[in-house]
MARNU-769860 format. One line per 5 residues: number of its first residue (from 1); their letters; for each residue x, y, z of C-alpha. Coordinates in steps of 0.2 Angstrom, whole numbers. Layout:
! residues N
NUM> a> X,Y,Z ~ ...
//
This chain:
! residues 728
1> xxxxx> -49,1,-11 ~ -64,7,-3 ~ -67,22,-17 ~ -72,25,-34 ~ -57,35,-40
6> xxxxx> -59,35,-59 ~ -68,48,-69 ~ -87,50,-63 ~ -100,44,-75 ~ -105,56,-89
11> xxxxx> -122,57,-82 ~ -128,56,-64 ~ -122,60,-47 ~ -104,59,-41 ~ -101,42,-35
16> xxxxx> -100,40,-16 ~ -82,40,-8 ~ -76,48,-25 ~ -59,57,-21 ~ -59,73,-31
21> xxxxx> -43,77,-40 ~ -43,97,-36 ~ -24,95,-33 ~ -11,83,-40 ~ 0,73,-27
26> xxxxx> 12,70,-41 ~ 14,87,-44 ~ 17,92,-25 ~ 26,75,-22 ~ 24,77,-3
31> xxxxx> 36,71,9 ~ 29,56,19 ~ 32,48,36 ~ 22,35,44 ~ 23,25,61
36> xxxxx> 10,14,68 ~ -8,22,66 ~ 1,39,62 ~ 6,47,46 ~ 12,64,40
41> xxxxx> 13,72,23 ~ 23,88,23 ~ 28,99,9 ~ 46,100,2 ~ 49,114,16
46> xxxxx> 44,103,30 ~ 28,113,32 ~ 10,110,31 ~ 0,121,21 ~ -15,111,17
51> xxxxx> -27,116,3 ~ -45,109,0 ~ -44,91,-3 ~ -26,92,0 ~ -20,78,13
56> xxxxx> -5,88,20 ~ -5,86,39 ~ -2,75,54 ~ -15,61,54 ~ -19,49,68
61> xxxxx> -33,35,66 ~ -39,44,50 ~ -40,61,59 ~ -30,76,56 ~ -21,82,72
66> xxxxx> -12,96,64 ~ -17,104,48 ~ -5,119,48 ~ 14,121,52 ~ 23,135,43
71> xxxxx> 40,141,48 ~ 47,158,44 ~ 62,169,45 ~ 61,187,49 ~ 43,186,43
76> xxxxx> 46,177,27 ~ 46,160,20 ~ 64,153,18 ~ 72,148,3 ~ 72,129,0
81> xxxxx> 90,121,-2 ~ 86,101,-1 ~ 72,90,6 ~ 75,71,7 ~ 68,57,16
86> xxxxx> 81,46,22 ~ 82,29,12 ~ 76,20,26 ~ 60,32,28 ~ 65,36,46
91> xxxxx> 68,54,46 ~ 64,69,34 ~ 79,81,31 ~ 76,98,25 ~ 89,113,23
96> xxxxx> 83,130,22 ~ 90,147,21 ~ 84,165,21 ~ 79,176,6 ~ 85,194,3
101> xxxxx> 77,204,17 ~ 74,222,12 ~ 68,236,23 ~ 64,253,16 ~ 73,248,0
106> xxxxx> 89,243,9 ~ 96,225,10 ~ 97,222,29 ~ 99,203,28 ~ 108,196,12
111> xxxxx> 101,178,6 ~ 111,163,13 ~ 116,171,28 ~ 106,161,40 ~ 104,142,37
116> xxxxx> 91,132,44 ~ 90,111,45 ~ 75,103,50 ~ 75,84,54 ~ 58,77,59
121> xxxxx> 51,59,61 ~ 36,49,69 ~ 36,39,84 ~ 22,32,95 ~ 9,43,90
126> xxxxx> 20,58,89 ~ 29,69,77 ~ 46,75,83 ~ 56,89,75 ~ 73,99,78
131> xxxxx> 76,115,69 ~ 94,121,70 ~ 96,139,65 ~ 114,145,61 ~ 123,162,57
136> xxxxx> 135,160,43 ~ 137,179,42 ~ 152,189,48 ~ 144,199,62 ~ 132,196,76
141> xxxxx> 113,195,70 ~ 97,196,79 ~ 86,182,70 ~ 67,180,73 ~ 59,164,67
146> xxxxx> 42,159,70 ~ 31,144,68 ~ 12,146,64 ~ 1,132,68 ~ -16,125,69
151> xxxxx> -27,109,70 ~ -44,107,60 ~ -46,87,66 ~ -54,84,49 ~ -59,67,46
156> xxxxx> -49,59,32 ~ -65,56,23 ~ -68,75,24 ~ -51,78,16 ~ -56,66,3
161> xxxxx> -72,77,-1 ~ -86,69,9 ~ -98,82,15 ~ -105,80,33 ~ -119,89,40
166> xxxxx> -111,94,56 ~ -95,93,66 ~ -88,96,83 ~ -79,112,88 ~ -61,115,89
171> xxxxx> -52,125,104 ~ -35,131,106 ~ -27,135,123 ~ -9,140,129 ~ -6,128,144
176> xxxxx> 10,135,149 ~ 25,145,143 ~ 31,132,130 ~ 14,121,126 ~ -1,123,117
181> xxxxx> -16,112,116 ~ -31,110,102 ~ -45,100,108 ~ -60,93,98 ~ -76,92,104
186> xxxxx> -81,77,95 ~ -98,71,90 ~ -93,52,94 ~ -89,56,111 ~ -71,51,110
191> xxxxx> -60,66,115 ~ -46,70,104 ~ -31,84,107 ~ -16,89,99 ~ -3,94,112
196> xxxxx> 12,104,104 ~ 27,106,116 ~ 42,118,111 ~ 60,119,119 ~ 67,132,122
201> xxxxx> 52,144,129 ~ 47,155,115 ~ 49,173,118 ~ 30,175,112 ~ 18,161,112
206> xxxxx> -1,162,107 ~ -13,148,103 ~ -8,146,84 ~ 9,155,84 ~ 27,154,93
211> xxxxx> 41,167,90 ~ 59,165,95 ~ 71,179,94 ~ 90,174,94 ~ 105,184,95
216> xxxxx> 119,174,86 ~ 137,177,84 ~ 145,172,68 ~ 144,152,66 ~ 133,151,81
221> xxxxx> 119,140,80 ~ 103,137,91 ~ 91,122,91 ~ 72,123,92 ~ 63,106,97
226> xxxxx> 45,104,92 ~ 34,88,98 ~ 17,87,91 ~ 7,73,102 ~ -9,65,95
231> xxxxx> -20,61,110 ~ -35,50,111 ~ -48,47,124 ~ -46,54,143 ~ -30,46,148
236> xxxxx> -16,59,152 ~ -3,61,138 ~ 12,49,139 ~ 29,55,145 ~ 36,64,132
241> xxxxx> 53,57,124 ~ 67,68,121 ~ 71,70,102 ~ 86,59,101 ~ 80,47,112
246> xxxxx> 64,45,103 ~ 75,45,86 ~ 86,31,93 ~ 71,19,97 ~ 63,23,80
251> xxxxx> 78,18,70 ~ 81,3,81 ~ 63,-2,77 ~ 65,0,58 ~ 81,-10,59
256> xxxxx> 74,-24,69 ~ 59,-26,56 ~ 69,-25,40 ~ 81,-39,48 ~ 67,-51,48
261> xxxxx> 67,-52,29 ~ 80,-59,16 ~ 93,-48,9 ~ 94,-46,-10 ~ 109,-38,-19
266> xxxxx> 112,-37,-38 ~ 124,-31,-51 ~ 113,-17,-55 ~ 115,-2,-43 ~ 98,6,-49
271> xxxxx> 89,-10,-47 ~ 97,-12,-29 ~ 89,6,-26 ~ 72,1,-32 ~ 72,-15,-20
276> xxxxx> 79,-5,-4 ~ 65,9,-8 ~ 52,-6,-10 ~ 58,-15,7 ~ 59,2,16
281> xxxxx> 41,7,11 ~ 35,-10,17 ~ 44,-9,33 ~ 36,8,35 ~ 18,3,31
286> xxxxx> 19,-12,41 ~ 9,-8,58 ~ 12,-18,74 ~ -6,-26,79 ~ -11,-37,94
291> xxxxx> -10,-52,81 ~ 5,-48,72 ~ 13,-37,58 ~ 1,-30,46 ~ 4,-20,30
296> xxxxx> -6,-4,29 ~ -13,-1,12 ~ -5,16,7 ~ -4,33,11 ~ -13,45,12
301> xxxxx> -30,38,8 ~ -29,20,13 ~ -17,21,29 ~ -26,7,38 ~ -30,-11,38
306> xxxxx> -37,-18,20 ~ -40,-36,19 ~ -37,-38,0 ~ -22,-27,1 ~ -14,-36,15
311> xxxxx> -16,-53,8 ~ -9,-49,-9 ~ 6,-39,-1 ~ 9,-54,9 ~ 8,-65,-5
316> xxxxx> 21,-55,-14 ~ 33,-54,0 ~ 30,-72,6 ~ 47,-78,-1 ~ 57,-63,6
321> xxxxx> 48,-61,22 ~ 35,-74,28 ~ 32,-64,45 ~ 21,-52,36 ~ 9,-67,30
326> xxxxx> 9,-73,48 ~ 3,-57,55 ~ -10,-54,41 ~ -17,-71,44 ~ -18,-69,62
331> xxxxx> -26,-52,62 ~ -39,-56,48 ~ -44,-71,57 ~ -47,-62,73 ~ -59,-50,63
336> xxxxx> -68,-62,53 ~ -87,-59,52 ~ -97,-70,63 ~ -114,-63,60 ~ -125,-56,46
341> xxxxx> -124,-37,46 ~ -131,-29,29 ~ -125,-12,34 ~ -107,-18,33 ~ -110,-32,19
346> xxxxx> -105,-44,33 ~ -109,-63,33 ~ -102,-77,44 ~ -86,-82,38 ~ -82,-68,27
351> xxxxx> -65,-58,28 ~ -63,-40,32 ~ -62,-27,19 ~ -57,-12,28 ~ -56,-5,45
356> xxxxx> -58,13,49 ~ -57,22,67 ~ -61,39,62 ~ -77,50,69 ~ -87,47,53
361> xxxxx> -84,29,54 ~ -89,28,73 ~ -105,39,70 ~ -110,26,56 ~ -109,41,43
366> xxxxx> -98,30,32 ~ -100,11,32 ~ -80,8,34 ~ -79,6,53 ~ -78,-13,50
371> xxxxx> -83,-16,32 ~ -84,-33,23 ~ -88,-27,6 ~ -76,-37,-5 ~ -79,-53,-14
376> xxxxx> -61,-59,-15 ~ -54,-56,1 ~ -61,-72,8 ~ -55,-84,-5 ~ -38,-74,-5
381> xxxxx> -37,-78,14 ~ -38,-96,12 ~ -25,-95,-3 ~ -13,-85,9 ~ -15,-97,23
386> xxxxx> -11,-112,10 ~ 5,-103,3 ~ 10,-98,20 ~ 9,-117,26 ~ 19,-122,11
391> xxxxx> 32,-109,14 ~ 34,-110,32 ~ 27,-126,39 ~ 21,-115,55 ~ 9,-127,63
396> xxxxx> 5,-116,77 ~ -2,-102,66 ~ -11,-115,55 ~ -20,-124,70 ~ -24,-106,77
401> xxxxx> -32,-100,61 ~ -39,-117,55 ~ -57,-114,61 ~ -57,-98,52 ~ -51,-104,36
406> xxxxx> -65,-118,37 ~ -77,-104,41 ~ -71,-94,25 ~ -74,-110,14 ~ -91,-111,20
411> xxxxx> -94,-93,17 ~ -89,-97,-1 ~ -102,-111,-3 ~ -116,-103,7 ~ -115,-85,4
416> xxxxx> -102,-82,-11 ~ -112,-92,-23 ~ -128,-83,-22 ~ -139,-92,-34 ~ -131,-110,-34
421> xxxxx> -123,-109,-50 ~ -106,-114,-44 ~ -97,-97,-47 ~ -95,-83,-32 ~ -105,-67,-36
426> xxxxx> -106,-50,-27 ~ -119,-37,-25 ~ -120,-25,-11 ~ -133,-27,3 ~ -136,-8,6
431> xxxxx> -134,7,-5 ~ -121,13,6 ~ -110,-1,1 ~ -97,-2,-13 ~ -106,-5,-30
436> xxxxx> -91,-15,-36 ~ -82,-27,-24 ~ -68,-34,-33 ~ -50,-25,-34 ~ -57,-14,-48
441> xxxxx> -70,-6,-36 ~ -74,10,-45 ~ -91,13,-52 ~ -87,10,-70 ~ -74,-4,-69
446> xxxxx> -86,-19,-74 ~ -95,-16,-90 ~ -100,-24,-107 ~ -91,-22,-124 ~ -103,-8,-129
451> xxxxx> -98,1,-112 ~ -114,-3,-104 ~ -112,-6,-85 ~ -115,-24,-78 ~ -129,-26,-67
456> xxxxx> -126,-35,-50 ~ -124,-48,-44 ~ -107,-51,-54 ~ -96,-65,-55 ~ -77,-59,-59
461> xxxxx> -66,-70,-68 ~ -51,-69,-56 ~ -61,-73,-42 ~ -66,-89,-48 ~ -48,-93,-50
466> xxxxx> -45,-88,-32 ~ -59,-100,-26 ~ -51,-114,-36 ~ -33,-109,-28 ~ -41,-108,-11
471> xxxxx> -49,-125,-13 ~ -34,-134,-20 ~ -23,-126,-6 ~ -36,-131,8 ~ -36,-148,2
476> xxxxx> -19,-150,5 ~ -20,-142,23 ~ -35,-152,28 ~ -25,-168,24 ~ -11,-161,35
481> xxxxx> -25,-158,49 ~ -30,-175,47 ~ -47,-170,38 ~ -47,-183,23 ~ -65,-181,20
486> xxxxx> -65,-162,18 ~ -50,-163,8 ~ -58,-175,-6 ~ -73,-164,-6 ~ -63,-148,-9
491> xxxxx> -53,-157,-23 ~ -68,-162,-32 ~ -76,-145,-29 ~ -60,-137,-37 ~ -60,-149,-52
496> xxxxx> -79,-145,-56 ~ -77,-127,-54 ~ -62,-128,-67 ~ -72,-136,-80 ~ -87,-124,-77
501> xxxxx> -76,-109,-78 ~ -69,-114,-95 ~ -86,-117,-101 ~ -93,-101,-96 ~ -80,-88,-96
506> xxxxx> -68,-92,-111 ~ -73,-81,-125 ~ -65,-88,-141 ~ -68,-72,-151 ~ -57,-62,-138
511> xxxxx> -44,-76,-136 ~ -47,-72,-117 ~ -57,-75,-102 ~ -72,-64,-100 ~ -71,-50,-87
516> xxxxx> -86,-56,-78 ~ -103,-64,-79 ~ -116,-51,-76 ~ -133,-52,-65 ~ -141,-60,-80
521> xxxxx> -127,-72,-82 ~ -121,-64,-98 ~ -103,-63,-100 ~ -94,-47,-101 ~ -84,-49,-116
526> xxxxx> -71,-36,-113 ~ -52,-38,-114 ~ -46,-34,-97 ~ -30,-38,-85 ~ -42,-49,-75
531> xxxxx> -38,-62,-87 ~ -20,-62,-83 ~ -24,-63,-65 ~ -33,-79,-70 ~ -16,-87,-73
536> xxxxx> -10,-84,-56 ~ -23,-96,-48 ~ -19,-110,-60 ~ -37,-112,-65 ~ -34,-110,-84
541> xxxxx> -30,-124,-96 ~ -12,-123,-102 ~ -16,-120,-121 ~ -28,-105,-116 ~ -15,-99,-103
546> xxxxx> -3,-97,-118 ~ -16,-88,-128 ~ -19,-75,-114 ~ -1,-73,-112 ~ 1,-69,-130
551> xxxxx> -14,-57,-129 ~ -7,-47,-114 ~ 8,-42,-123 ~ 0,-36,-138 ~ 0,-17,-142
556> xxxxx> -18,-14,-134 ~ -12,-21,-118 ~ 6,-19,-116 ~ 11,-1,-114 ~ 30,-3,-113
561> xxxxx> 28,1,-95 ~ 18,-13,-90 ~ 1,-21,-93 ~ -14,-11,-94 ~ -30,-15,-84
566> xxxxx> -41,-13,-100 ~ -36,-15,-118 ~ -35,-1,-129 ~ -49,-9,-140 ~ -62,-6,-126
571> xxxxx> -76,6,-126 ~ -72,13,-109 ~ -53,13,-112 ~ -46,29,-104 ~ -26,27,-100
576> xxxxx> -29,41,-87 ~ -42,32,-78 ~ -42,24,-62 ~ -46,6,-67 ~ -50,7,-86
581> xxxxx> -33,8,-95 ~ -20,12,-81 ~ -6,1,-75 ~ -5,-6,-58 ~ 11,-13,-52
586> xxxxx> 3,-26,-41 ~ -9,-32,-56 ~ 7,-34,-65 ~ 16,-44,-52 ~ 1,-56,-50
591> xxxxx> 1,-58,-69 ~ 20,-61,-68 ~ 18,-76,-55 ~ 5,-82,-66 ~ 14,-82,-82
596> xxxxx> 29,-91,-72 ~ 17,-104,-66 ~ 13,-109,-85 ~ 32,-107,-90 ~ 30,-91,-101
601> xxxxx> 47,-85,-93 ~ 51,-74,-108 ~ 36,-63,-106 ~ 41,-64,-86 ~ 57,-56,-91
606> xxxxx> 49,-43,-101 ~ 36,-38,-89 ~ 50,-37,-75 ~ 60,-25,-87 ~ 46,-14,-89
611> xxxxx> 41,-11,-72 ~ 60,-9,-67 ~ 61,5,-81 ~ 46,13,-74 ~ 53,13,-57
616> xxxxx> 69,22,-62 ~ 58,37,-67 ~ 48,39,-51 ~ 52,50,-38 ~ 63,40,-24
621> xxxxx> 63,25,-36 ~ 46,22,-28 ~ 33,12,-38 ~ 15,21,-34 ~ -2,12,-32
626> xxxxx> -4,15,-52 ~ 1,26,-67 ~ -7,30,-83 ~ -6,18,-97 ~ 0,29,-111
631> xxxxx> 10,21,-123 ~ 29,21,-119 ~ 38,34,-130 ~ 56,37,-133 ~ 64,49,-120
636> xxxxx> 49,51,-110 ~ 44,42,-94 ~ 28,35,-88 ~ 14,47,-85 ~ 9,49,-67
641> xxxxx> -9,47,-61 ~ -13,63,-50 ~ -20,56,-34 ~ -11,39,-33 ~ -5,34,-16
646> xxxxx> 14,33,-13 ~ 19,22,-5 ~ 6,9,-7 ~ 10,-7,-1 ~ 5,-19,-15
651> xxxxx> 15,-8,-27 ~ 30,-8,-16 ~ 30,-27,-16 ~ 27,-29,-34 ~ 47,-29,-38
656> xxxxx> 50,-44,-26 ~ 36,-54,-33 ~ 42,-51,-51 ~ 59,-56,-46 ~ 52,-72,-39
661> xxxxx> 43,-76,-55 ~ 60,-73,-64 ~ 69,-85,-53 ~ 54,-99,-52 ~ 56,-99,-34
666> xxxxx> 47,-111,-24 ~ 46,-117,-7 ~ 41,-134,2 ~ 44,-133,20 ~ 37,-151,22
671> xxxxx> 51,-157,11 ~ 63,-144,18 ~ 67,-139,-1 ~ 69,-123,-9 ~ 66,-125,-28
676> xxxxx> 70,-114,-43 ~ 60,-120,-58 ~ 68,-114,-74 ~ 77,-98,-67 ~ 81,-84,-78
681> xxxxx> 86,-68,-76 ~ 82,-51,-86 ~ 96,-43,-96 ~ 98,-29,-84 ~ 105,-41,-71
686> xxxxx> 121,-51,-72 ~ 119,-59,-55 ~ 107,-59,-39 ~ 113,-63,-22 ~ 101,-68,-8
691> xxxxx> 106,-69,9 ~ 97,-74,25 ~ 85,-84,15 ~ 75,-95,29 ~ 65,-111,27
696> xxxxx> 61,-120,43 ~ 77,-120,53 ~ 89,-117,39 ~ 97,-102,33 ~ 103,-101,15
701> xxxxx> 114,-88,6 ~ 112,-91,-13 ~ 121,-83,-29 ~ 113,-83,-46 ~ 124,-78,-61
706> xxxxx> 116,-76,-78 ~ 126,-84,-93 ~ 116,-79,-109 ~ 100,-87,-106 ~ 104,-99,-94
711> xxxxx> 107,-96,-75 ~ 121,-104,-63 ~ 115,-107,-45 ~ 127,-108,-31 ~ 123,-111,-13
716> xxxxx> 136,-100,-4 ~ 132,-105,14 ~ 119,-117,21 ~ 115,-117,40 ~ 102,-133,43
721> xxxxx> 96,-147,33 ~ 86,-139,19 ~ 91,-142,1 ~ 90,-131,-14 ~ 83,-139,-30
726> xxx> 86,-132,-47 ~ 75,-138,-62 ~ 82,-131,-79
//
């Protein structure tokens, strides 16, 4: 991520782009909706009451188009009855009722007389809402309801805490008896407007308030429709859809997107809820781009395209929905750097880290308009291309991105290895860029055993593994693309890298690989989960992989809810930090895939069980971006991190990756084979059924049933020539 979210250093200024934890998302548990480049975070009432640094609001392209929306009955806030986002994330449903209303000490409206239902969803850069007001009293009532609203057009980085010198002016105007617009005089010259439309015509309408007065007979109800459109540029607003028409289109799109993926059902109803929530979150976060589907990283802070996050999400989801990988590869190929730009940490062949469309990015006040400051996105792009080719055999996509794959490999050789020692290092080109450019990118995430921060350029352990895997997979792609000389060179580079990696990174006294080599080529002898991700790439020797696996499940690493990012033995360990002792689901998922690669299936099962148990305690069964690394205690759930994104794409995808690791699931499109290598099921699953699993032109339905420590595999249906191979 492009933010230093862990605790600021004890001395010195607050890290740039730090997200202040002045309020807890875990406490507020906001109701989240997203479609395309628009997302919204409401409170449980369906209102927007944004406090300082609170991300409540309706956002479009990283700008808040509505900052306030407050509903009242008889001038008072209603009582909350229920608040639920539907299982498919399509609609937020809220039920409200009136409080006791007194006038002059006399009860004039008893509680529970008026019922209000709210339904709201996002579609095509707009928020649609229907409020239905119903009289459950036994007499005719005159009911006054109101909506107060406002728009501040705050840049998301302002909401995160960035202090800017000046900003544009906001103007509000009543256009007609049912329409209000807010206009922003943007400093970047791009007009931005919020258009709020009401139906029926309010009894009173001002620039920031609409009032309705209804005379309701007993059991009579009246609807109010509210549409909030986010408008960018000079073009006239698009035709406004009706509430029900837009809802039908939104639901149809969600159903169509979810139908691409294989369907997974198990014997455990709670685990089914976890998987359904994960799939719904991925479907919501995926955004259609000109190049295909792309999973935006997370809400609220990262609802945009991130290279690393998109790639890892695609890897985790590859077995169940390869279409995501196709979109990620084509999108990142289209936005690959082609020239040097130190302000953006860009170099030819480098893969995008982050893309923003907000005013601050367009003005250059933050570097993230199109920013390339990640050391791992480029080799991971090649890894995803190779895995996707094995999974799909999609030659059209491979041929389309092959020049970008070779450009990425050239970047690794020319720019990634800064000093010619064979390892890939990072160091920002400008002070405005990110200091740390691996996935642990907070300012204090890379350090020595005594707590000293490492000096750049820094070579991270897991990144060398990514490069190793990239070269191995690229060699196979090169052979299939009739480039045998390139393939031979890549195989040799991978072999040499593996030998050099073992020499320089292995720390016998730790029984683990070092976190990194610093700018003086001194190893950071720190016990971290980075060593676990080394297993994912396959660069580790089997005997050392076994020692890593054992270490990761020691009490200093394994919290009972998952593997911590940093061992409890280390100087900077803090279970409530962002990167120095917390538990990240995606990190655990990649470690799980690595454990499966080396045959440590018992530990995969333990890890899958831990993350499942954690998910059962989470709101909506939703695994967040991260949670705290405190030790698991009896009758106590995991401890939440206050400003974690939820949903977060690579966290949502983690259960699918861990299930793949349990099953030992592999694909070989060239041989038209689905392979299950030493499949196992955790104790909480008696059976798993996978339907609509596609490989090439074959459709498979598979049932796996646990018998003690064994798993029986039955192919229930096969449409096409592909085979299922089971290795016990």
